Every structure is written in C-alpha cells, then in structure tokens.
C-alpha positions as CSV (number, residue, x, y, z in Angstrom):
1,X,-21.8,-55.7,33.3
2,X,-20.1,-54.3,30.2
3,X,-17.1,-51.9,30.7
4,X,-15.6,-49.8,27.8
5,X,-11.9,-49.2,28.0
6,X,-9.4,-47.3,25.8
7,X,-7.0,-49.7,24.3
8,X,-3.9,-48.9,22.2
9,X,-1.4,-51.1,20.4
10,X,2.0,-50.8,22.0
11,X,3.6,-50.7,18.6
12,X,2.0,-47.3,17.8
13,X,3.9,-45.4,20.6
14,X,7.0,-47.5,21.2
15,X,10.2,-46.2,19.6
16,X,12.0,-48.7,17.3
17,X,15.4,-47.1,18.1
18,X,16.6,-45.0,21.0
19,X,17.4,-42.2,18.6
20,X,13.8,-41.9,17.3
21,X,11.5,-39.2,18.5
22,X,8.9,-40.1,21.1
23,X,5.5,-40.3,19.4
24,X,2.9,-38.1,21.0
25,X,-0.8,-38.3,20.0
26,X,-2.9,-35.2,20.4
27,X,-6.5,-34.6,19.4
28,X,-6.8,-31.2,17.9
29,X,-10.6,-31.3,17.4
30,X,-11.9,-27.8,18.3
31,X,-15.0,-29.3,19.9
32,X,-12.8,-31.0,22.5
33,X,-10.5,-27.9,23.0
34,X,-13.0,-25.2,23.8
35,X,-10.5,-23.1,25.7
36,X,-7.8,-23.1,23.1
37,X,-8.2,-19.5,22.0
38,X,-8.4,-18.2,25.5
39,X,-5.2,-20.1,26.4
40,X,-3.4,-18.7,23.3
41,X,-4.6,-15.2,24.1
42,X,-3.1,-15.4,27.6
43,X,0.2,-16.8,26.1
44,X,0.3,-13.8,23.7
45,X,-0.3,-11.4,26.5
46,X,2.4,-13.0,28.6
47,X,4.8,-13.1,25.6
48,X,4.2,-9.3,25.0
49,X,5.0,-8.6,28.7
50,X,8.1,-10.8,28.7
51,X,9.2,-9.1,25.5
52,X,9.2,-5.8,27.4
53,X,10.9,-7.2,30.5
54,X,13.8,-8.7,28.5
55,X,14.2,-5.7,26.1
56,X,17.8,-4.7,26.6
57,X,18.9,-3.4,23.2
58,X,22.1,-1.6,24.2
59,X,25.2,-3.8,24.1
60,X,28.1,-1.4,24.5
61,X,29.9,1.7,23.3
62,X,33.1,2.0,21.3
63,X,35.2,5.1,22.3
64,X,38.4,6.3,20.8
65,X,37.6,9.2,18.6
66,X,38.2,12.6,19.9
67,X,35.6,14.4,17.8
68,X,32.1,13.7,16.5
69,X,31.6,10.6,14.4
70,X,30.6,11.8,10.9
71,X,30.6,8.7,8.7
72,X,30.6,4.9,8.8
73,X,31.0,2.0,6.4
74,X,30.5,-1.8,6.6
75,X,32.9,-4.2,5.0
76,X,30.9,-6.7,2.9
77,X,33.5,-9.4,3.3
78,X,34.2,-9.0,7.1
79,X,31.1,-9.6,9.3
80,X,32.5,-8.1,12.5
81,X,34.5,-5.2,11.1
82,X,33.2,-1.6,10.7
83,X,35.0,1.6,9.7
84,X,34.2,5.0,11.2
85,X,35.4,8.5,10.3
86,X,35.3,11.5,12.6
87,X,35.3,15.3,12.2
88,X,39.0,15.6,13.2
89,X,40.1,13.4,10.2
90,X,40.6,10.2,12.1
91,X,39.5,6.9,10.5
92,X,39.3,3.7,12.5
93,X,38.6,0.0,11.9
94,X,36.7,-1.6,14.8
95,X,36.2,-5.2,15.8
96,X,32.5,-5.4,16.9
97,X,33.1,-8.6,18.9
98,X,35.7,-7.0,21.2
99,X,34.6,-3.4,20.6
100,X,38.2,-2.3,20.2
101,X,40.1,-0.4,17.6
102,X,42.0,-2.7,15.2
103,X,43.9,-0.1,13.2
104,X,43.8,3.6,12.3
105,X,44.0,5.4,8.9
106,X,45.5,8.9,9.6
107,X,46.0,11.5,6.9
108,X,42.9,13.7,6.4
109,X,43.4,17.3,7.4
110,X,39.7,18.0,7.9
111,X,36.4,16.2,8.6
112,X,35.9,12.8,7.0
113,X,32.6,13.1,5.3
114,X,32.4,9.8,3.4
115,X,33.6,6.2,3.8
116,X,32.9,3.2,1.5
117,X,34.4,-0.2,0.9
118,X,34.7,-2.1,-2.4
119,X,32.5,-5.1,-2.8
120,X,35.5,-7.5,-2.5
121,X,36.4,-5.8,0.9
122,X,40.0,-5.0,-0.1
123,X,39.9,-1.2,-0.7
124,X,38.6,1.5,1.6
125,X,37.7,4.8,0.0
126,X,37.5,8.0,2.1
127,X,36.9,11.6,1.3
128,X,36.5,14.8,3.3
129,X,36.5,18.6,3.5
130,X,40.2,18.7,2.7
131,X,39.3,18.1,-1.0
132,X,41.1,14.8,-1.1
133,X,40.0,11.2,-1.9
134,X,42.2,8.5,-0.3
135,X,42.3,4.8,-1.1
136,X,43.5,2.5,1.6
137,X,44.3,-1.2,1.7
138,X,42.1,-3.0,4.1
139,X,43.9,-5.5,6.5
140,X,42.9,-9.0,5.7
141,X,44.0,-11.5,8.4
142,X,43.1,-15.2,8.1
143,X,39.5,-15.9,9.2
144,X,39.3,-12.2,10.2
145,X,41.2,-12.8,13.4
146,X,41.7,-9.2,14.4
147,X,43.7,-10.3,17.4
148,X,46.7,-10.9,15.1
149,X,46.8,-7.3,14.1
150,X,48.6,-4.9,16.4
151,X,46.2,-2.7,18.2
152,X,46.0,0.9,16.9
153,X,48.3,0.1,14.0
154,X,48.6,3.1,11.7
155,X,48.4,2.5,7.9
156,X,49.5,4.6,4.9
157,X,47.1,5.3,2.0
158,X,47.7,3.6,-1.4
159,X,46.6,6.7,-3.3
160,X,45.8,10.3,-2.5
161,X,43.8,12.2,-5.1
162,X,43.5,16.0,-4.7
163,X,40.6,17.7,-6.3
164,X,39.1,21.3,-6.6
165,X,36.5,21.4,-3.9
166,X,35.4,19.7,-0.7
167,X,33.6,16.3,-0.7
168,X,30.5,15.5,1.2
169,X,29.9,11.8,0.4
170,X,31.2,8.8,-1.4
171,X,29.8,5.4,-2.4
172,X,31.3,2.4,-4.3
173,X,29.8,0.7,-7.2
174,X,28.5,-2.9,-6.6
175,X,30.8,-5.5,-8.2
176,X,32.8,-2.8,-10.1
177,X,35.9,-0.6,-10.0
178,X,34.1,2.7,-10.0
179,X,33.1,4.9,-7.0
180,X,31.2,8.2,-6.9
181,X,31.9,11.3,-4.8
182,X,29.4,14.1,-4.1
183,X,30.5,17.7,-3.7
184,X,30.2,20.7,-6.0
185,X,29.3,18.1,-8.6
186,X,29.0,14.3,-8.9
187,X,32.3,12.8,-9.9
188,X,32.9,9.2,-11.0
189,X,36.3,7.8,-10.2
190,X,38.3,4.7,-11.1
191,X,40.7,3.0,-8.7
192,X,43.5,3.3,-11.2
193,X,43.0,6.9,-12.2
194,X,44.0,10.1,-10.4
195,X,41.2,12.2,-11.9
196,X,37.5,11.6,-12.4
197,X,36.5,9.5,-15.5
198,X,33.2,11.3,-15.6
199,X,31.3,14.2,-14.0
200,X,27.6,15.1,-13.7
201,X,26.1,18.4,-12.8
202,X,22.5,19.6,-12.7
203,X,22.4,23.2,-11.4
204,X,25.1,24.8,-9.3
205,X,24.2,23.5,-5.8
206,X,26.2,21.1,-3.7
207,X,25.4,17.4,-3.7
208,X,25.4,16.1,-0.1
209,X,24.8,12.3,-0.5
210,X,25.3,9.7,-3.1
211,X,24.3,6.0,-3.3
212,X,24.7,3.4,-6.0
213,X,21.8,1.1,-6.9
214,X,22.6,-2.5,-5.6
215,X,20.7,-4.1,-8.5
216,X,21.7,-2.0,-11.4
217,X,25.3,-0.9,-10.9
218,X,25.1,2.0,-13.4
219,X,22.3,3.8,-11.6
220,X,23.0,6.1,-8.7
221,X,20.9,8.6,-6.7
222,X,22.1,11.8,-5.1
223,X,20.5,14.5,-2.9
224,X,21.5,18.2,-3.1
225,X,21.4,21.3,-0.9
226,X,18.8,22.7,-3.4
227,X,16.3,20.2,-1.8
228,X,16.5,17.9,-4.9
229,X,16.8,14.2,-5.4
230,X,18.5,13.2,-8.7
231,X,18.8,9.9,-10.5
232,X,21.9,9.4,-12.6
233,X,22.7,6.8,-15.2
234,X,26.4,6.3,-16.0
235,X,25.5,5.1,-19.5
236,X,24.0,8.5,-20.3
237,X,25.8,11.8,-20.7
238,X,23.3,13.8,-18.6
239,X,21.2,13.2,-15.4
240,X,18.0,11.1,-15.9
241,X,15.4,12.5,-13.5
242,X,15.0,14.9,-10.6
243,X,12.5,15.9,-8.0
244,X,12.5,19.0,-5.9
245,X,11.0,18.7,-2.4
246,X,10.1,21.4,0.2
247,X,13.0,20.5,2.5
248,X,16.5,19.1,2.1
249,X,17.2,15.4,1.9
250,X,20.2,14.5,4.1
251,X,20.8,10.9,3.0
252,X,19.5,8.2,0.7
253,X,19.4,4.4,0.9
254,X,18.3,1.8,-1.7
255,X,16.3,-1.3,-0.7
256,X,18.7,-4.2,-1.4
257,X,15.8,-6.7,-2.0
258,X,13.7,-4.3,-4.1
259,X,16.4,-2.2,-5.9
260,X,13.8,0.0,-7.7
261,X,12.8,1.5,-4.4
262,X,14.8,3.9,-2.2
263,X,14.1,5.9,1.0
264,X,15.2,9.5,1.6
265,X,15.9,10.9,5.1
266,X,14.6,14.4,5.1
267,X,15.0,17.6,7.2
268,X,11.3,17.7,8.0
269,X,11.6,14.8,10.5
270,X,10.2,12.3,8.1
271,X,11.5,9.6,5.7
272,X,10.0,9.1,2.2
273,X,10.1,5.9,0.3
274,X,10.0,6.3,-3.5
275,X,9.8,4.1,-6.6
276,X,12.6,5.3,-8.9
277,X,10.2,4.7,-11.9
278,X,7.5,7.0,-10.4
279,X,8.9,9.9,-8.5
280,X,5.8,12.2,-8.5
281,X,4.5,10.4,-5.4
282,X,6.0,8.8,-2.4
283,X,5.2,5.1,-1.8
284,X,5.2,5.6,2.0
285,X,5.8,8.3,4.5
286,X,7.6,7.2,7.7
287,X,6.9,9.5,10.6
288,X,8.0,9.6,14.3
289,X,11.2,11.6,14.6
290,X,10.9,15.1,16.1
291,X,14.0,16.6,14.4
292,X,15.9,16.3,11.2
293,X,16.8,12.7,10.1
294,X,20.5,12.7,9.4
295,X,21.2,9.2,8.1
296,X,19.5,6.0,7.0
297,X,20.5,2.5,6.2
298,X,18.6,-0.6,5.0
299,X,18.9,-4.0,6.6
300,X,20.4,-6.7,4.3
301,X,17.0,-8.4,4.4
302,X,15.3,-5.3,2.9
303,X,12.4,-5.6,5.3
304,X,13.4,-2.7,7.6
305,X,15.7,0.2,7.9
306,X,17.4,2.2,10.6
307,X,17.5,6.0,10.9
308,X,19.5,8.4,13.1
309,X,18.3,11.8,13.9
310,X,19.3,15.2,15.3
311,X,16.8,14.5,18.2
312,X,19.4,12.1,19.7
313,X,17.5,8.9,18.9
314,X,17.8,5.9,16.7
315,X,14.7,4.4,15.2
316,X,14.0,1.2,13.3
317,X,11.1,1.2,10.7
318,X,9.5,-1.5,8.7
319,X,10.1,-0.8,5.0
320,X,6.3,-0.3,4.5
321,X,5.4,1.0,8.0
322,X,4.4,4.6,8.7
323,X,5.7,4.5,12.3
324,X,8.8,3.1,13.9
325,X,8.7,-0.3,15.6
326,X,11.7,0.5,17.9
327,X,13.3,3.6,19.4
328,X,16.8,3.5,21.0
329,X,18.2,6.3,23.2
330,X,20.6,6.8,26.1
331,X,21.2,9.7,28.5
332,X,24.7,10.3,27.1
333,X,24.0,9.9,23.4
334,X,24.0,13.2,21.5
335,X,22.9,14.0,18.0
336,X,23.2,10.9,15.8
337,X,25.0,11.6,12.5
338,X,25.4,8.1,11.0
339,X,23.8,4.7,11.4
340,X,24.5,1.2,9.9
341,X,23.0,-2.3,10.0
342,X,25.5,-5.1,10.5
343,X,25.9,-7.4,7.5
344,X,23.9,-10.1,9.2
345,X,21.0,-7.8,10.2
346,X,21.4,-8.7,13.8
347,X,22.9,-5.5,15.1
348,X,22.7,-1.7,14.6
349,X,25.6,0.6,15.0
350,X,25.2,4.4,15.6
351,X,27.8,7.2,15.5
352,X,27.0,10.4,17.3
353,X,28.2,13.9,18.3
354,X,29.6,12.6,21.6
355,X,32.6,10.8,19.8
356,X,31.2,7.3,20.6
357,X,30.0,4.5,18.4
358,X,27.2,2.4,20.0
359,X,26.2,-1.2,19.3
360,X,22.5,-2.1,19.6
361,X,20.5,-5.3,19.0
362,X,18.2,-5.1,16.0
363,X,15.6,-6.9,18.1
364,X,15.6,-5.5,21.6
365,X,14.6,-8.6,23.4
366,X,16.5,-11.1,21.4
367,X,18.5,-13.6,23.4
368,X,22.2,-13.5,22.5
369,X,24.4,-16.6,22.3
370,X,23.8,-20.1,21.2
371,X,20.1,-21.3,21.4
372,X,19.1,-24.9,21.9
373,X,16.6,-26.1,19.3
374,X,13.9,-26.3,22.0
375,X,14.6,-22.7,23.0
376,X,14.5,-21.4,19.4
377,X,11.2,-23.3,18.8
378,X,9.7,-21.7,22.0
379,X,10.7,-18.2,20.8
380,X,9.3,-18.8,17.4
381,X,6.0,-20.0,18.8
382,X,5.6,-17.1,21.2
383,X,6.4,-14.6,18.4
384,X,3.8,-16.3,16.2
385,X,1.2,-16.2,19.0
386,X,2.0,-12.5,19.7
387,X,1.6,-11.6,16.0
388,X,-1.7,-13.5,15.8
389,X,-3.3,-11.5,18.7
390,X,-1.4,-8.2,18.3
391,X,-4.6,-6.5,17.0
392,X,-6.4,-6.9,20.3
393,X,-6.4,-3.8,22.5
394,X,-4.5,-5.1,25.5
395,X,-1.7,-6.8,23.5
396,X,-1.5,-3.9,21.1
397,X,-1.1,-1.4,24.0
398,X,1.8,-3.4,25.5
399,X,3.5,-4.0,22.2
400,X,3.3,-0.4,21.1
401,X,4.4,1.2,24.4
402,X,7.8,2.8,24.4
403,X,9.5,4.8,27.1
404,X,10.6,8.2,25.6
405,X,12.8,10.9,27.0
406,X,10.8,13.9,28.3
407,X,12.1,16.2,25.6
408,X,11.2,13.8,22.8
409,X,7.7,13.2,24.3
410,X,7.0,16.9,24.6
411,X,8.2,17.6,21.1
412,X,6.1,14.8,19.7
413,X,3.0,16.0,21.4
414,X,3.7,19.5,20.2
415,X,4.1,18.3,16.6
416,X,0.7,16.5,16.9
417,X,-1.0,19.7,18.1
418,X,0.6,21.6,15.1
419,X,-0.5,18.9,12.6
420,X,-4.1,18.9,14.0
421,X,-4.3,22.7,13.8
422,X,-3.0,22.6,10.2
423,X,-5.5,19.9,9.3
424,X,-8.4,21.8,10.9
425,X,-7.4,25.0,9.1
426,X,-7.3,23.3,5.7
427,X,-10.8,21.7,6.4
428,X,-12.3,25.1,7.3
429,X,-10.7,26.8,4.3
430,X,-12.1,24.0,2.1
431,X,-15.5,24.3,3.7
432,X,-15.7,28.1,3.0
433,X,-14.4,27.8,-0.6
434,X,-16.3,27.1,-3.8
435,X,-16.8,23.3,-4.4
436,X,-13.8,21.8,-6.2
437,X,-11.7,25.0,-6.0
438,X,-9.3,23.6,-3.4
439,X,-8.0,20.2,-4.3
440,X,-7.0,18.0,-1.3
441,X,-3.4,17.0,-1.8
442,X,-2.5,13.6,-0.3
443,X,0.4,13.4,2.2
444,X,2.5,11.4,-0.2
445,X,2.5,14.3,-2.7
446,X,2.4,17.2,-0.3
447,X,6.2,17.6,0.1
448,X,7.0,17.4,-3.6
449,X,7.2,20.7,-5.4
450,X,7.9,19.4,-8.9
451,X,9.4,16.6,-11.0
452,X,12.0,17.4,-13.7
453,X,13.0,15.1,-16.5
C-alpha cells in the first residue's frame, strides 16, 4: 500500500532569529479559493456598516466669543493653533488640543471681516468694518507649548493702518511680504508701509473676498458684489480677466496641489470649480447645499474641500465630485460663516452665528490616538475592500446614506422638484421650437453670463 504525504523542509518555515517574521505560506490560486469574492463582499458590507456605527465626527466646541464668528485663519507654522475673529471686534488664538483660548487681540471697533497669517507664522493681519488694518505679533513659545502663555492674555497691535472705507477680506501672499485687502477696491499692502503700495479697481462695486495663488505668488482672485470673479496679476497695471455670473460669489479657494484651479462658493447653493486659464466654463459643479454657501477652504492635500453654508451645515466634497461625501450638523449650530481645514488635513473647524467654533474629524469614523501597525493595516485593508465593492447596490446604499435634519431634507426634496420642473419645461419648449433654434446650454456654462478680458 502506497501512502502520499505532504512533506516540508523545516528550514523553510523556521525563523533564523527570534526577531524575524514568521513565514506563512498561502496558496492564492483562484481555482482553490472559489469563495474569495463572496468573502470579500461580506467584508466590504460589514466594513461599510461598521463605518456608520463608529461615525462620530464631532469632537468638541470652543466657546468664548460673545458674537457671531465671522472669520478664521490657520497658522502655517503652528499645527494646533487657529485664529478666529467675531462680529464684535474680538480676535482670539485657540489651542485645538485643549480647545481653550490662548490669548486675545482686542482693538477693532467693528466686525472683524478678514484674518490671515504670514507664511512664516510670525505676523497676523486683521481687517474689519472700522476701516483699519492691524498687524499683530503672533506668540511663539518653544515647541508651541501654549500652556506657557497666560490664558486670555491681551496683546497690542504692532501697526494700525487707517484707510478710507471698510474692508471685507484679507489674504497674505505666499512666501512674501505683501498682503491684499478687499473693499471698495483691491489694495496691496506691505508690512512696512502705512499706505497701499498698489490698488486695483474694475468697476465701482465692492470686493468681498480675495485669495492669493499658492503656486504663483503674484496672482490673486477676488469676487465682487456685482457677481464677478476677477483674476489680478501684480506684475500688470490692470486686472487680467473677469467673469460675471448670475449670482454672487461669497468666497474663493485655490487648490494647493493644482494652483491653476480654484473653487468658488456661490449664493445659488452650489460651488463651481474653474481653471484660471479657461474661465468660460466650470470644470465641475458641486451640488448639495440648500442655501447660500458662505465659505470654502481646501485641504492641504488638494483632494477635497470643506464648505460652510447658511443652511447650518458643513459639507466635505471631493475636488472633482459633484456631490458631498460628508455632511456635519448639530442641533445647536446656526448659520456657518467660516470653515477651515487643519494644516494636517485631519480636522475641520467651523465658525457659526451661535458664537462657537466647532472641531470635527475630516473622516467621520477615523480612530483617534496612536494606532498599532496591525490596526492601521486592518483599517487600510477594510477601506480598500469597501472601495472595491462600493459600486454594488447594497454597499453603495449604506455608504451614501446620511441622516439629515428635517428642514434640510425637505428643502433638498423641494429643490429637486423645482429642478425637474425646470428641466421638463426646457424640454417641452425645445420640442415645440424649430430644430436648432434653442441651443442646449450645459450646466457648467449655464450660470456664467459673460467673460471679460
């Protein structure tokens, strides 16, 4: 009688040293693993369900302001510090780790409309409706140990520049000494000058937001109350290009990884991504908000951005996605006026009308704290499996589901009904018109009235 046995050499699976990894042999032949796809599908389904169970995005609120939070600014040099300005003229520096006020910057007599920090993190620039631009020295303790600074310590401004009209926004040049303010006109300032070194004007309407390009420091974009978006070049004596939309743009943000692209937060509940080289058509239209989008900020990775809206919600969009991947809301949060990504792209900070700043996780179900290598590998595997099967109906339904407040849900359904009615009306009008007499305008061009050069 002949018996076949499986035999292995002990040298193949024995570790030479105790520090070596244990050798494990697996046969990945698909003929021997007929249930592999079924097993992975079940894992993807369970991963999607667990993702929902552990989705706890809200971390905490930071209270201290006595009026609505109107502006915020990150410090590029300090990871856990963020500045906020309110409608009563109060400016505060917060420590995100402890969620406490580190120090205050009093002085503004009206609403603080703009905050920005220099690239080296040493100078804070603020402007407001009291027609002043103030430069402050940012506290710089060793290793950013905010505990060494006295709590609520008040600081004096280094410089106070008084100008002719109220300011609505400010932004600092990347790796430079210039900063721009938006108001009755766009003014370019230097740290060492008490008056603007240059001014731009295109029409007589007020500019309400301004952003410098992160890749080309001499390019900046502004939006105006005349529904325009204008591109300026500091090397030229006049504005470069301008588009006029059907509704006003409240804020602009450049993509830090693709500096030729920017996204505009609009009054018509949508965000529009543009290529600065081709402004006659939007690259992508980001829909989901049910009221005006008040502020927008890109993640440092450039792959997604966060928006805050008048509908009391915060949404996170993929840079090329038409719909939001995440929506954050609380019962107490009111209209959101400003939002920021943290400098490490792990957190989102929102400032709202209820005087509070709120700290959220950028990934709702992300596990905070130190992860063991084995845990991190497990999370990465489950995410990969979920992405592989996200197109299947059951996984897709679970991943896409979001709980919405009743007011938002009703407003969204009403907007869908209105959009369907408008689409049907256009189809009927086109059907009863002469062939070719009514051109079908794509959504990306529909909201643009004209481009001016």
